[in-house]
C-alpha positions as a Markdown table, in Angstrom:
| # | Residue | x | y | z |
|---|---|---|---|---|
| 1 | Met | 0.0 | 0.0 | 0.0 |
| 2 | Lys | 2.8 | 2.4 | 0.9 |
| 3 | Lys | 4.6 | 1.8 | -2.4 |
| 4 | Lys | 1.3 | 2.4 | -4.4 |
| 5 | Met | 0.8 | 5.7 | -2.6 |
| 6 | Leu | 4.4 | 6.7 | -3.3 |
| 7 | Lys | 4.0 | 5.9 | -6.9 |
| 8 | Ser | 0.9 | 8.0 | -7.2 |
| 9 | Leu | 2.6 | 10.9 | -5.5 |
| 10 | Leu | 5.6 | 10.6 | -8.0 |
| 11 | Ile | 3.1 | 10.9 | -10.9 |
| 12 | Val | 1.5 | 14.0 | -9.5 |
| 13 | Ile | 4.8 | 15.7 | -8.7 |
| 14 | Ala | 6.2 | 14.9 | -12.1 |
| 15 | Ala | 3.2 | 16.5 | -13.8 |
| 16 | Ala | 3.6 | 19.6 | -11.8 |
| 17 | Leu | 7.3 | 19.9 | -12.6 |
| 18 | Leu | 6.6 | 19.7 | -16.3 |
| 19 | Ala | 4.2 | 22.6 | -16.2 |
| 20 | Pro | 6.2 | 25.6 | -17.6 |
| 21 | Ile | 6.4 | 29.1 | -16.0 |
| 22 | Ser | 5.1 | 31.9 | -18.2 |
| 23 | Ser | 7.9 | 33.6 | -20.1 |
| 24 | Ala | 6.0 | 36.9 | -20.3 |
| 25 | Gln | 7.6 | 40.1 | -19.1 |
| 26 | Ile | 7.1 | 40.4 | -15.3 |
| 27 | Thr | 5.5 | 43.8 | -15.0 |
| 28 | Gly | 2.4 | 45.3 | -13.4 |
| 29 | Asp | -0.3 | 42.8 | -12.6 |
| 30 | Leu | 2.0 | 39.9 | -13.6 |
| 31 | Ile | 3.9 | 40.2 | -10.3 |
| 32 | Glu | 1.1 | 38.4 | -8.6 |
| 33 | Asn | 1.3 | 35.6 | -11.2 |
| 34 | Leu | 5.0 | 35.3 | -10.4 |
| 35 | Arg | 4.2 | 35.1 | -6.7 |
| 36 | Thr | 1.8 | 32.3 | -7.4 |
| 37 | Glu | 4.5 | 30.5 | -9.4 |
| 38 | Leu | 6.9 | 30.8 | -6.5 |
| 39 | Glu | 4.4 | 29.5 | -4.0 |
| 40 | Arg | 3.6 | 26.7 | -6.4 |
| 41 | Thr | 7.3 | 25.8 | -6.5 |
| 42 | Asn | 7.3 | 25.8 | -2.7 |
| 43 | His | 4.5 | 23.3 | -2.7 |
| 44 | Ile | 6.3 | 21.1 | -5.2 |
| 45 | Leu | 9.4 | 21.1 | -3.0 |
| 46 | Glu | 7.4 | 20.0 | 0.0 |
| 47 | Arg | 6.0 | 17.1 | -1.9 |
| 48 | Val | 9.4 | 16.1 | -3.4 |
| 49 | Arg | 10.9 | 16.4 | 0.1 |
| 50 | Glu | 8.5 | 13.7 | 1.3 |
| 51 | Val | 9.4 | 11.4 | -1.6 |
| 52 | Val | 13.2 | 11.9 | -1.0 |
| 53 | Arg | 12.7 | 11.2 | 2.7 |
| 54 | Thr | 10.9 | 8.0 | 2.0 |
| 55 | Ala | 13.5 | 6.9 | -0.5 |
| 56 | Ser | 16.4 | 7.6 | 1.9 |
| 57 | Ser | 18.7 | 8.4 | -0.9 |
| 58 | Pro | 21.7 | 10.7 | -0.1 |
| 59 | Pro | 22.1 | 11.8 | -3.8 |
| 60 | Ala | 18.4 | 12.7 | -4.0 |
| 61 | Ala | 18.7 | 14.6 | -0.8 |
| 62 | Leu | 21.6 | 16.6 | -2.1 |
| 63 | Ala | 19.7 | 17.5 | -5.3 |
| 64 | Leu | 16.7 | 18.6 | -3.2 |
| 65 | Glu | 19.0 | 20.7 | -1.0 |
| 66 | Gln | 20.3 | 22.5 | -4.2 |
| 67 | Ala | 16.6 | 23.1 | -5.3 |
| 68 | Val | 15.7 | 24.6 | -1.9 |
| 69 | Arg | 18.7 | 26.9 | -2.2 |
| 70 | Leu | 17.7 | 28.1 | -5.6 |
| 71 | Gln | 14.2 | 28.7 | -4.5 |
| 72 | Arg | 15.4 | 30.7 | -1.5 |
| 73 | Gln | 17.4 | 32.9 | -3.9 |
| 74 | Ala | 14.3 | 33.3 | -6.1 |
| 75 | Trp | 12.3 | 34.7 | -3.1 |
| 76 | Glu | 15.1 | 37.0 | -2.2 |
| 77 | Asn | 15.2 | 38.4 | -5.8 |
| 78 | Phe | 11.4 | 38.7 | -5.8 |
| 79 | Gly | 11.6 | 40.7 | -2.5 |
| 80 | Thr | 13.8 | 43.4 | -4.1 |
| 81 | Gly | 10.7 | 44.8 | -5.9 |
| 82 | Thr | 12.6 | 45.5 | -9.0 |
| 83 | Leu | 12.0 | 44.4 | -12.6 |
| 84 | Glu | 15.5 | 42.8 | -12.7 |
| 85 | Gly | 14.8 | 41.0 | -9.4 |
| 86 | Tyr | 11.5 | 39.7 | -10.8 |
| 87 | Lys | 13.2 | 38.4 | -13.9 |
| 88 | Phe | 15.9 | 36.6 | -11.8 |
| 89 | Ala | 13.2 | 35.2 | -9.5 |
| 90 | Ser | 11.4 | 33.7 | -12.4 |
| 91 | Lys | 14.6 | 32.0 | -13.7 |
| 92 | Leu | 15.7 | 30.8 | -10.3 |
| 93 | Thr | 12.3 | 29.3 | -9.4 |
| 94 | Gln | 12.3 | 27.5 | -12.8 |
| 95 | Ala | 15.8 | 26.2 | -12.0 |
| 96 | Ala | 14.6 | 25.1 | -8.6 |
| 97 | Arg | 11.9 | 23.0 | -10.2 |
| 98 | Glu | 14.3 | 21.4 | -12.6 |
| 99 | Gln | 16.6 | 20.5 | -9.7 |
| 100 | Ala | 13.5 | 19.1 | -7.8 |
| 101 | His | 12.8 | 17.0 | -10.8 |
| 102 | Lys | 16.3 | 15.7 | -10.7 |
| 103 | Ala | 15.9 | 14.8 | -7.0 |
| 104 | Leu | 12.6 | 13.1 | -7.8 |
| 105 | Ser | 14.3 | 11.0 | -10.6 |
| 106 | Ile | 17.1 | 10.0 | -8.4 |
| 107 | Ala | 14.7 | 9.0 | -5.6 |
| 108 | Arg | 12.7 | 6.9 | -8.1 |
| 109 | Leu | 15.8 | 5.2 | -9.4 |
| 110 | Ser | 16.9 | 4.5 | -5.9 |
| 111 | Glu | 13.7 | 2.8 | -5.0 |
| 112 | Gln | 13.7 | 0.8 | -8.2 |
| 113 | Gly | 17.3 | -0.2 | -7.5 |
| 114 | Glu | 16.4 | -1.4 | -4.1 |
| 115 | Glu | 13.6 | -3.6 | -5.4 |
| 116 | Thr | 15.8 | -5.0 | -8.2 |
| 117 | Val | 18.6 | -5.9 | -5.8 |
| 118 | Leu | 16.2 | -7.4 | -3.2 |
| 119 | Arg | 14.7 | -9.7 | -5.9 |
| 120 | Lys | 18.1 | -10.7 | -7.1 |
| 121 | Leu | 19.3 | -11.5 | -3.5 |
| 122 | Glu | 16.2 | -13.5 | -2.7 |
| 123 | Arg | 16.6 | -15.5 | -5.9 |
| 124 | Ile | 20.2 | -16.3 | -5.2 |
| 125 | Lys | 19.3 | -17.3 | -1.7 |
| 126 | Glu | 17.0 | -19.9 | -3.1 |
| 127 | Leu | 19.6 | -21.1 | -5.6 |
| 128 | Leu | 22.2 | -21.4 | -2.8 |
| 129 | Ser | 19.7 | -23.4 | -0.7 |
| 130 | Arg | 19.2 | -25.8 | -3.7 |
| 131 | Ala | 22.9 | -26.2 | -4.0 |
| 132 | His | 23.3 | -27.0 | -0.3 |
| 133 | Glu | 20.6 | -29.7 | -0.6 |
| 134 | Ser | 22.1 | -31.2 | -3.7 |
| 135 | Leu | 25.6 | -31.1 | -2.2 |
| 136 | Gly | 24.4 | -33.2 | 0.7 |
| 137 | Gly | 27.3 | -35.0 | 2.5 |
| 138 | Ser | 29.6 | -34.8 | -0.5 |
| 139 | Ala | 33.2 | -35.4 | 0.3 |
| 140 | Asp | 34.4 | -33.3 | -2.6 |
| 141 | Glu | 36.5 | -30.6 | -1.1 |
| 142 | Ser | 36.5 | -28.4 | -4.2 |
| 143 | Leu | 32.7 | -28.4 | -4.3 |
| 144 | Lys | 32.5 | -27.5 | -0.6 |
| 145 | Ala | 35.0 | -24.7 | -1.0 |
| 146 | Leu | 33.1 | -23.3 | -3.9 |
| 147 | Phe | 29.9 | -23.4 | -1.9 |
| 148 | Gly | 31.6 | -21.7 | 1.1 |
| 149 | Ser | 32.9 | -18.9 | -1.2 |
| 150 | Ala | 29.4 | -18.3 | -2.7 |
| 151 | Arg | 27.8 | -18.2 | 0.8 |
| 152 | Arg | 30.4 | -15.6 | 2.1 |
| 153 | Gln | 29.9 | -13.4 | -1.0 |
| 154 | Leu | 26.1 | -13.5 | -0.7 |
| 155 | Arg | 26.4 | -12.5 | 3.0 |
| 156 | Gln | 28.6 | -9.5 | 1.9 |
| 157 | Ala | 26.0 | -8.6 | -0.8 |
| 158 | Trp | 23.3 | -8.5 | 1.8 |
| 159 | Glu | 25.4 | -6.2 | 4.0 |
| 160 | Phe | 25.8 | -3.8 | 1.0 |
| 161 | Tyr | 22.0 | -3.9 | 0.5 |
| 162 | Arg | 21.2 | -3.1 | 4.1 |
| 163 | Ala | 23.7 | -0.2 | 3.9 |
| 164 | Arg | 21.7 | 1.0 | 0.8 |
| 165 | Glu | 24.8 | 0.6 | -1.3 |
| 166 | Tyr | 22.8 | -0.9 | -4.2 |
| 167 | Arg | 25.3 | -0.7 | -6.9 |
| 168 | Pro | 28.1 | -2.8 | -5.2 |
| 169 | Ala | 25.3 | -5.1 | -3.8 |
| 170 | Leu | 24.0 | -5.8 | -7.3 |
| 171 | Lys | 27.5 | -6.3 | -8.8 |
| 172 | Leu | 28.5 | -8.8 | -6.1 |
| 173 | Ala | 25.1 | -10.5 | -6.4 |
| 174 | Asn | 25.7 | -11.1 | -10.1 |
| 175 | Gln | 29.1 | -12.7 | -9.3 |
| 176 | Val | 27.5 | -14.9 | -6.7 |
| 177 | Glu | 24.8 | -16.0 | -9.1 |
| 178 | Lys | 27.4 | -17.1 | -11.6 |
| 179 | Thr | 29.2 | -19.0 | -9.0 |
| 180 | Val | 26.1 | -20.8 | -7.7 |
| 181 | Arg | 24.9 | -21.7 | -11.2 |
| 182 | Arg | 28.3 | -23.1 | -12.0 |
| 183 | Leu | 28.2 | -25.1 | -8.7 |
| 184 | Leu | 24.8 | -26.5 | -9.5 |
| 185 | Lys | 26.0 | -27.5 | -12.9 |
| 186 | Ile | 28.9 | -29.4 | -11.5 |
| 187 | Ile | 26.7 | -31.1 | -8.8 |
| 188 | Asn | 24.2 | -32.2 | -11.5 |
| 189 | Arg | 27.0 | -33.6 | -13.6 |
| 190 | His | 28.4 | -35.4 | -10.6 |
| 191 | His | 24.9 | -36.8 | -9.8 |
| 192 | Asn | 24.5 | -38.1 | -13.4 |
| 193 | Arg | 27.9 | -39.8 | -13.2 |
| 194 | Gln | 26.9 | -41.3 | -9.9 |
| 195 | Ala | 23.6 | -42.6 | -11.3 |
| 196 | Asn | 25.5 | -44.1 | -14.3 |
| 197 | Phe | 28.0 | -45.7 | -12.0 |
| 198 | Glu | 25.3 | -47.3 | -9.8 |
| 199 | Arg | 23.7 | -48.8 | -12.9 |
| 200 | Arg | 27.0 | -50.3 | -13.9 |
| 201 | Val | 27.4 | -51.7 | -10.4 |
| 202 | Glu | 24.1 | -53.5 | -10.6 |
| 203 | Thr | 25.0 | -54.9 | -14.1 |
| 204 | Val | 28.4 | -56.2 | -12.8 |
| 205 | Arg | 26.7 | -57.6 | -9.7 |
| 206 | Glu | 24.3 | -59.6 | -11.8 |
| 207 | Leu | 27.2 | -60.8 | -14.0 |
| 208 | Leu | 29.1 | -62.0 | -10.9 |
| 209 | Ser | 26.1 | -63.8 | -9.6 |
| 210 | Arg | 25.6 | -65.7 | -12.8 |
| 211 | Val | 29.3 | -66.5 | -13.2 |
| 212 | Arg | 29.6 | -67.6 | -9.6 |
| 213 | Glu | 27.0 | -70.3 | -10.2 |
| 214 | Arg | 28.8 | -71.4 | -13.4 |
| 215 | Val | 32.2 | -71.6 | -11.7 |
| 216 | Ala | 30.7 | -73.6 | -8.8 |
| 217 | Ala | 29.2 | -76.0 | -11.3 |
| 218 | Cys | 32.2 | -76.5 | -13.5 |
| 219 | Lys | 34.5 | -77.2 | -10.5 |
| 220 | Ser | 37.6 | -75.6 | -12.1 |
| 221 | Glu | 40.2 | -74.4 | -9.6 |
| 222 | Ala | 41.7 | -72.0 | -12.2 |
| 223 | Ala | 38.3 | -70.5 | -12.9 |
| 224 | Glu | 37.7 | -70.1 | -9.2 |
| 225 | Arg | 41.0 | -68.3 | -8.8 |
| 226 | Ile | 40.2 | -66.0 | -11.7 |
| 227 | Phe | 36.7 | -65.4 | -10.4 |
| 228 | Lys | 38.0 | -64.4 | -6.9 |
| 229 | Gln | 40.0 | -61.7 | -8.6 |
| 230 | Ala | 36.8 | -60.4 | -10.2 |
| 231 | Glu | 35.1 | -60.2 | -6.8 |
| 232 | Glu | 38.1 | -58.4 | -5.3 |
| 233 | Ser | 38.0 | -55.8 | -8.1 |
| 234 | Phe | 34.2 | -55.3 | -7.6 |
| 235 | His | 34.5 | -54.6 | -3.9 |
| 236 | Lys | 37.5 | -52.3 | -4.5 |
| 237 | Ala | 35.3 | -50.3 | -6.9 |
| 238 | Leu | 32.6 | -49.9 | -4.2 |
| 239 | Glu | 35.3 | -48.6 | -1.8 |
| 240 | Leu | 36.7 | -46.2 | -4.3 |
| 241 | Ala | 33.2 | -44.8 | -5.1 |
| 242 | Glu | 32.5 | -44.4 | -1.4 |
| 243 | Asn | 35.6 | -42.3 | -1.0 |
| 244 | Gly | 34.7 | -40.1 | -4.0 |
| 245 | Ser | 37.2 | -41.6 | -6.5 |
| 246 | Leu | 34.5 | -42.3 | -9.1 |
| 247 | Glu | 36.8 | -42.6 | -12.2 |
| 248 | Gln | 39.0 | -45.2 | -10.5 |
| 249 | Ala | 35.9 | -47.0 | -9.3 |
| 250 | Val | 34.7 | -47.3 | -12.9 |
| 251 | Asp | 38.1 | -48.7 | -13.9 |
| 252 | Gln | 37.8 | -51.4 | -11.2 |
| 253 | Leu | 34.3 | -52.3 | -12.3 |
| 254 | Gln | 35.4 | -52.8 | -15.9 |
| 255 | Arg | 38.2 | -55.0 | -14.7 |
| 256 | Ala | 35.8 | -57.0 | -12.6 |
| 257 | Arg | 33.6 | -57.6 | -15.6 |
| 258 | Arg | 36.5 | -58.6 | -17.9 |
| 259 | Ile | 37.9 | -61.1 | -15.3 |
| 260 | Ala | 34.4 | -62.5 | -14.5 |
| 261 | Arg | 33.8 | -63.2 | -18.2 |
| 262 | Lys | 37.2 | -64.8 | -18.5 |
| 263 | Ala | 36.3 | -67.1 | -15.6 |
| 264 | Ala | 33.0 | -68.0 | -17.4 |
| 265 | Glu | 34.9 | -68.7 | -20.6 |
| 266 | Met | 37.2 | -71.1 | -18.7 |
| 267 | Cys | 34.2 | -73.1 | -17.7 |
| 268 | Gly | 32.9 | -73.3 | -21.3 |
| 269 | Gln | 29.4 | -73.0 | -22.6 |
| 270 | Ala | 26.8 | -75.6 | -21.9 |
| 271 | Asp | 25.6 | -75.6 | -25.6 |
| 272 | Asn | 25.1 | -73.3 | -28.5 |
| 273 | Ile | 21.8 | -71.9 | -27.3 |
| 274 | Ser | 23.2 | -71.1 | -23.9 |
| 275 | Gly | 26.2 | -69.4 | -25.5 |
| 276 | Arg | 23.9 | -67.2 | -27.6 |
| 277 | Leu | 21.9 | -66.4 | -24.5 |
| 278 | Glu | 25.0 | -65.2 | -22.6 |
| 279 | Ser | 26.3 | -63.4 | -25.6 |
| 280 | Leu | 23.0 | -61.4 | -26.1 |
| 281 | Lys | 22.8 | -60.8 | -22.3 |
| 282 | Ala | 26.4 | -59.4 | -22.3 |
| 283 | Glu | 25.5 | -57.2 | -25.3 |
| 284 | Ala | 22.3 | -56.0 | -23.6 |
| 285 | Asp | 24.3 | -55.2 | -20.4 |
| 286 | Arg | 26.8 | -53.2 | -22.4 |
| 287 | Ile | 24.1 | -51.1 | -24.1 |
| 288 | Lys | 22.2 | -50.7 | -20.9 |
| 289 | Glu | 25.2 | -49.0 | -19.3 |
| 290 | Glu | 25.3 | -46.3 | -22.0 |
| 291 | Leu | 21.6 | -45.6 | -22.2 |
| 292 | Pro | 20.5 | -41.9 | -21.5 |
| 293 | Val | 18.6 | -41.6 | -18.2 |
| 294 | Asn | 15.4 | -40.0 | -19.5 |
| 295 | Asp | 15.0 | -41.9 | -22.8 |
| 296 | Glu | 11.7 | -43.7 | -22.3 |
| 297 | Thr | 11.8 | -45.5 | -25.6 |
| 298 | Ala | 15.2 | -46.9 | -25.0 |
| 299 | Ala | 14.2 | -48.0 | -21.5 |
| 300 | Arg | 11.1 | -49.8 | -22.9 |
| 301 | Leu | 13.1 | -51.6 | -25.5 |
| 302 | Ile | 15.9 | -52.8 | -23.2 |
| 303 | Gly | 13.2 | -54.0 | -20.8 |
| 304 | Gln | 11.7 | -56.1 | -23.6 |
| 305 | Val | 15.1 | -57.5 | -24.4 |
| 306 | Tyr | 15.7 | -58.7 | -20.8 |
| 307 | Gly | 12.2 | -60.2 | -20.7 |
| 308 | Gln | 12.8 | -62.1 | -23.9 |
| 309 | Leu | 16.2 | -63.4 | -22.6 |
| 310 | Glu | 14.5 | -64.5 | -19.4 |
| 311 | Asn | 11.9 | -66.4 | -21.4 |
| 312 | Ala | 14.8 | -68.1 | -23.3 |
| 313 | Arg | 16.5 | -69.0 | -20.0 |
| 314 | Glu | 13.2 | -70.5 | -18.8 |
| 315 | Phe | 12.8 | -72.6 | -22.0 |
| 316 | Ile | 16.4 | -73.8 | -21.7 |
| 317 | Ser | 15.7 | -75.0 | -18.2 |
| 318 | Arg | 12.8 | -77.0 | -19.6 |
| 319 | Gln | 14.9 | -78.3 | -22.4 |
| 320 | Asp | 12.6 | -76.7 | -25.0 |
| 321 | Ser | 15.3 | -75.7 | -27.6 |
| 322 | Glu | 12.9 | -74.6 | -30.2 |
| 323 | Ala | 11.1 | -72.1 | -28.0 |
| 324 | Ala | 14.4 | -71.0 | -26.5 |
| 325 | Ala | 15.8 | -70.3 | -30.0 |
| 326 | Ala | 12.6 | -68.3 | -30.9 |
| 327 | Ala | 12.9 | -66.2 | -27.7 |
| 328 | Leu | 16.6 | -65.5 | -28.4 |
| 329 | Lys | 15.7 | -64.5 | -32.0 |
| 330 | Ala | 13.1 | -62.1 | -30.6 |
| 331 | Ala | 15.7 | -60.6 | -28.2 |
| 332 | Gln | 18.2 | -60.2 | -31.0 |
| 333 | Leu | 15.6 | -58.3 | -33.2 |
| 334 | Thr | 14.7 | -56.0 | -30.3 |
| 335 | Leu | 18.3 | -55.3 | -29.7 |
| 336 | Arg | 18.7 | -54.2 | -33.3 |
| 337 | Gln | 15.6 | -52.0 | -33.0 |
| 338 | Leu | 17.2 | -50.4 | -29.9 |
| 339 | Lys | 20.5 | -49.8 | -31.7 |
| 340 | Arg | 18.7 | -48.1 | -34.6 |
| 341 | His | 16.8 | -45.9 | -32.1 |
| 342 | Leu | 20.0 | -44.9 | -30.4 |
| 343 | Asp | 21.7 | -44.2 | -33.8 |
| 344 | Arg | 18.8 | -41.9 | -34.8 |
| 345 | Ser | 19.1 | -40.1 | -31.5 |
| 346 | Gly | 22.8 | -39.5 | -32.1 |
| 347 | Leu | 23.8 | -41.6 | -29.0 |
C-alpha cells in the first residue's frame, strides 16, 4: 500500500514539474502571477521532500537541497521589488523546479534499484539453498570450497544492500549468481555420473552372480582363482566410489567384468543356445550402461530384451530348444531396434 501511494505521488509531482512558468515580461499585474508560481514551487518542493525522505537516498537529498537553495534565492530576488529582481526570481524558481525534478528522478531510481537488488538476492538465496541440498554429504573438497565462497559473497552482498549501497550489492550478487549456477551444474553432472556408476554396479553384480554359479558348477580351480580376482575388483570399486574416486571405481568395475567373463569362458558354454543367451545378455548389459537416463523408448526396448532373454532361459531349463531359440531371436531383433533408435538419437 505504501509503495502504491508513493508511486501515485511521484506521478502527481512529475506532472507539476513539467508545467512551464510563463515567459511573459514580469510587469504590473504579472507580479502576482510570479508570486503564485513561487508559491507553487514551494508546494512542489514540499512534496518532493516527502518522496526523498521515504527513499532515503543521499544523492536525491543533495539534489533537493540545491533546489531549496535556488528557491530561497528566487524569493530573495522577488523581494527586491525591481524588474530585474522579478526576472531573476522567475529564472531561479524554474531552475529550482528542474533541480527538484532531478531529485525526484534519483529517488525513483533508488527505489527501483532497491527492489531490483532485493529480488536478485532473494533468488540467489533460493539457488544457494538448492545447491546446499544437492551437495548433501559430498566429500568433494573443491565443491564444498566453492559453496563456502558463494555463501560468504552472498552475505557480503546482503550487507551492502542493508547499507543502501545498491550498486556494489548488485555487482556482487551477479558474481554470486554465476558461482552458484556453476556449482549447481557441477553437482548435477556429478549426480549423473553417480547414477550411471550405480547402474554399472548392478550390471556387474548380476554378472558376478551368474558366473559364480557357473564356476561352482564346473569345479575348475583355475576358474575359481580368476573369479575371486573379479570379486576383489568389484569390492574395490565400491570402496573407491564411497571415497569419491569415481573414475578409479569405474576402472575397477570394468576390470571385474573382464575377469568374470574370462572365468566364465574357462568353464565353457553348456551348448550353442546357452552361448547365444549369454552373448546377447552381455551385449544388452553393455548397451544398458550407456543408455541416457530420460529416454523412455530406450528403457522400454531394453526391458523387452531382458524379458525375452529371461523367457529363453526358462525354456532352456525346460529343455525346450525350439522355444528358447525363438525367444533368443526375438531378443536379437529387439536389440537391433534399440540400436537403430540410439543411432537416430545420435547416441
